[in-house]
N, C-alpha and C positions, 0 to 999 in steps of 0.2 A: 295067309299070302305075305311074303316079305315084300318090303318097300324098296324102291330103287336106290334110296340113300341110306338104308339101315345099317347102323354101325358106324356112321360118320357123325362125329360130334362137333357142333359149330358152336363156339364162343361168340356171342352176339353182343358187342358193345356199341350198339347203333341205337339212335333215337330219331324222333320226328318221322320222316316218311321214306326217304331214299334208302337208307339202310335197313329198316324194318320191313320194307316191301321186299328186298332181296332175301333176307333171312327167313321170312314167312313162306317164301316159295320153296326155299331149301327144307323147310319143316314140313310143307305140304308133300314133298317128294320123299319124306321118310327120315330125314336128319334128326338127330337129337339137338335141338336149338336151345342153349341156355342163355336167356337174356340176362346180361349183367347189367344193373341199374344202381345209380347211386341210392343211397338211403331214402332220398326225397322222390325217387322215380323218374321215369321218362316224363318229360315235360307235358307231353301230349295226353297224359292220363288225366290232366286238369283242363286241358285246352278245349274250346267249343263244347262244353258240357251241356247236354240237354236235360239231365237228372242231377239234383245236387248230391254231392258226397259219393258218387260211383265213378268209375273209369268211363272216360268218354268214348263216343263211338269212333273218334279219330284214332284212339288208341287201340281199341278192341278189334277194329276192322284191319289192323296191320300187324297184329301179333298173336294171332291164333296158332294153336298147335306148339307153343313154346313152353318152356319152364323158366320161372323168374327167380333170380336171386339178387340180393342187395350186397353191394360192397363200396366201402370208401376207399378207393385206389390212391388217395393222397396220404394215406397213413402207411407206416412202415408194415405193419402187419397185414394191411390191406395189399400191399405189393407183394407179400410174400405169399398171400393166398392167390394172387392173380398169377402169380409165377407158376404155382401148381397147376391152375386152371389151363394155363397156356400148354403146359406139359402134356396135359391129358387130352388135348383137343386137335382136331384134324384141320379145322378152319377157324380163323379169327376174322371178324369183319368189324370195321368201325367207320364212322362218318363224322368224327369230330373235325374241328377246324384244323387248318394245316399246322403240322408240329406238336399237337396236343399230346398225342401218346409218346412221342419222342421225349417230351419235357417230363413226362412221367417216368422216364428212365427205361421205357421199352422201345428202343429203336428196333428197325429191322435186323440189324446185326445182333442185338441181345435177344430178340424173339427167336431167331433160327438157332441161335446157341442153346436156348432152353429146349427147343423142339425142331430139329432139322427138317422134320416132315411135314410141318404146319404150313398152310396155305394162308397167307395173310393178305386179305383184301380191304382196300381203302377206297372209300368214295369222298371226292372232293368237289368243290365247284368247278375248278379250272386246272389245267395243266401247268406245267412249269413256265413261267414267264411273267409279263407284267400283270397279269390277273390273278397271280397265285394266291394272294392274301385278301381278295375281295370276298365279302361275305356273299354267299350264294343262297338263293331261294328258288322255288320253284319258277316263277314268272322271269327272275333275273336270268336264269338258265335259258328260259325261251327267248328272251330279249337278245342274248348273246349267242345263241346257237342257231339263228336264222329263221325261227318259227315265227316270231311276231311281226317281223318286216314283210312276210308273205302271207299274213292271215288278216282277213278283213275285206272291205270293199275298197275299191279304188279311190273314191272321193272321202274315205273315212280314215281315222287314226289306226295304228297298229293294233292288233288284238291278241290277247292271250287266248289259247285254246283251253276248253274245258277238260281235256285229258290231262293228266299229270305227267307230261312226257318229260319234264326235267327230273322229277323225283321218282316216281315209279319206273318210268322209262329208263333212268339211269340204274335202278335197281335190277331191272331184268339184265341189262349189259353186265352188270356185275355178277350176276348168277352164271351167266354163259363163261365169264373169266374163270370163276372158281370152279366150275365143273371140268373145264379143259385142264386147269391146273391139277385137279385131283385125279384126272385121267393120265396126265403126263408122269405123275408121281408113280403110277403102276410101273413105269419103265425106269425111272430114274431113281426112286427111292427118295427123292428131295422134294420138299415143298417149295414154293416160290411166292414172290410178292405180286398182287394183282392190284392195278391202279386204274380207276375209272372216273372220270370228270363229267360233271353234269353237262357243261357246255359241249363237250364232245359227243356225248350221247345224243343230245338233242340235234346237233348237226348231222349225226349219222342218220336221223329219222327225216332230216330235211334234205337228203341228197338230190331228190329230183329238182329242188329249186336251184342247186348248184348246176345241175345238168342244164336248166333253162337260162341261168346266167351266162354260160358259155354259148348256147344257141343264139342268143341275143346278138352276138357278134356278126350274124349273118342275116339279121333282118327281124322284123315283128314275129312274134309267135302266134301262129294262126288259130290254134286251139284255144288260146285265151280270148274272153269276151271283151277285153279292154280296146278302147279306140286309140290310145296313145301309149307309145313305148319310149323310154328313156334308156339310161344306161344299166338301169338295175330291173330285176324281175319284179312286176308290179303285184300289188295285192289284187286278186282276181275273184273275190267273193266266193260263190260256191261251185266255181267251175271244177271240173274233175281233175284238172292238171295233166291228164294222160291223152293217150291217142283217140278215145272216144269221148265226145262231149257229154257232160252231165250237168245237171242244175236242179235245186230244189224248188218244187212247184207248189203253190198253195192249193189247198182242199177246202172243202166245206167242213165246219161251218166258219173256218177263218180264225181259230184259236192260235195261240202261239207255236203250237207244235203240229198243227194241221197241215202238213207237208208232206210229199214224198219225193225222194230224190230218184230222179230217172236219168238214165243213160241211153243215148240213141246211136246204136250200133248201125253200120250201113244196111244189115239185113232186117233191122227193126224199123226202118223208116216207113216202109208200106204198111205194117199193121198200125203203127202210131198214127199215119195220116188218115187212116180209117177210123180208128178210134175217135179221134178228135173231129170227125165229120168233115174232112178235107180230103177224101181220097183221091182227088184229081192231082194232088201235090205229089203223089208217088211216081208220076211220069212226067211231071213238068220240069223241063231242062233246068229251071231256075232253082229247083228243089231236089231233083232226084239223086244227086251224087253226093258224097260226103265233101267234096271239093266245092260244090256249088253252095252247100249250107254253111260252110265254115264262116264266110264273111257275114252271115246274118244268124248267128247262134241266138242273139238276143230275141230276136223275132221269133225264131222258132219255138223257143220255151215260152214266149208269150202266148203262141198259138196252142201250145199243150196246155198251158195253165187255164187258158179260157175254158178248156174242157175238164180238168181236174177241179177247178173252183166250184163246179156245180155237184161235186160228189165227195162223200166223206172218204178219207184216205184209205180206209180198209177196202173200200169197194173199188177205188182206184188200183189199189194194189192187186185185187183179184183179177180185174180185166188186164192189166199189164202183164201180169205172170202168165195169163192164158195164152199169150202170144209170145211168151219166153222172152220179154223184154226186160232188162236188168233194171231193178227198182228195189227201193226199201222205204218204208214209212219213217219218219223222224219220231222215234219213241222218246217220250218224256221220262224222267226218272221214276215217276210214279207208275208208268206203264210198264218199265222195265221190272220193277219190283214185283208187279202183278203178273208177269208174264209166265205163262204155264210152261212154255217150252224151255225157258231159261231155267226154272225150277227143276224141269223134269232132267236137264243136263248137269244138275247140280253146280251150276255157275251163279245162281242166285240161291243162298242157302239160308235157313234159319238156324240159330245158334243159341242155347240156353246159357245165360251167364249168372253166376252165384249171386250177384248183388243187383244187377240191372234187370234181370229177367230175359225174356226172349228178344233178340234183334236179328235183322237181316244183314248179311254180309255177302261179299263176293267169293265164290268158291274158286277152286284151281282150273285154270284155263289149260293147263297141260294134262291130256288125258292119255295115261299109259295103261296098256292092257294088263300088265302084270304088277302095276304099282298103283292101285286106286287110292285116291286121297280121302281121308275122313276129315272134315273140318271140325275142329274143337275149339272151345272158347279160349280167349285170351287168359293169361295167368293173372292172378291178384299180385300186387306188389310183395316181393319176397316170399311168395307162397311156397317155393321150393327150397328154402334156405336149410331146414333141417334136412330134407332128403338128400340134398347134394353135399352140404358141408359134413354132416354127420354120417350119413349113409354112404357116401362115395369118397370123401376126402378124409374120413375118419376122425373128425374133430369131436371132442367129447362134449357132453351136455353142459358142464360148467364153463368150458371155454366158449361155448355159443352164447352163453348168457352173459359172460364178460365182453365178448365182441359186441354185442347188441347194446350194453349199457354204456360202453365206451364209445359208440357211433361208429364202429368198424363195419357193422352189417346193419 
């Protein structure tokens, strides 16, 4: 069975997370992704190592299904080889600092001169303007994209989310742009430039908070549990942020992840009131309608928690689901790794690495009926040098040895 992106070659000049997350997704969709690394390798090969002398999980979990070559693009011969790689590629992706590729001599004008059909995607921290040259990291992007200001509790500091919305979130946005450019190329015959900024991607994921910022002009936000509202959207803890109120309620025995997130829809109030042992509240005018409950959301979830705190979260989940009440247990990272349904859906997969042995990684969340993804291990540094340089670019064995001894590869 062919893959969705079979026949598409991606020149992957990315490192760390935002870029590799994008190119890994392209690889899962069937593209031939050639990861071009400096002879020293992607810095994450050595970061946060759990085993000495082998590629870290940081690297392996962001670079599966790729081929690796090494190249010193600062050398003249390295630039010649890069030119040939660009000529043979459909997509080029990089996430270096602003202007780094230009300074190597590969401006967008030069790149499209080499290959007019190439889609050249860049991931940067920020767009054009006063922030352009700021160094961007995951949480910096969260801070400047609206996430941190609206995450946390009202009486606490701004918080980063555990989801990598700045890095991997931007990578997913980049994939959308790349696929759109490839699709447009079918009609125009031309490639194009794709630019994605981490700050912009985070802001796109925080759009409901900009919605609420504008709603504030017309008064307090009733669905928020906050007592006070100023001129800015407040941090609202675990509130759902939507039209149906929700909260994380504690369960027995009270461990750090013994919680269930519960959403109380209008139709769900009657069964909820029965489950918590307060059936009279179903018809009490002070509680019966969503409008009546909105001013006392904190009290409502306290009543629910008095019930859930006596039961394990899986038992709470069973009883709530029996009444079709939207809910979900807070799953710890350990529970996720051991979750049978996630394994069955191949979203948590076990991969065999030639040096570190077996490890668990995240599988492809995009399920295409005609393009199944087989998750393979990340490549060793320069593992495919001979395969690509000799087998595909036609370099001879003696030249390869010379390139290696002179530090070009």
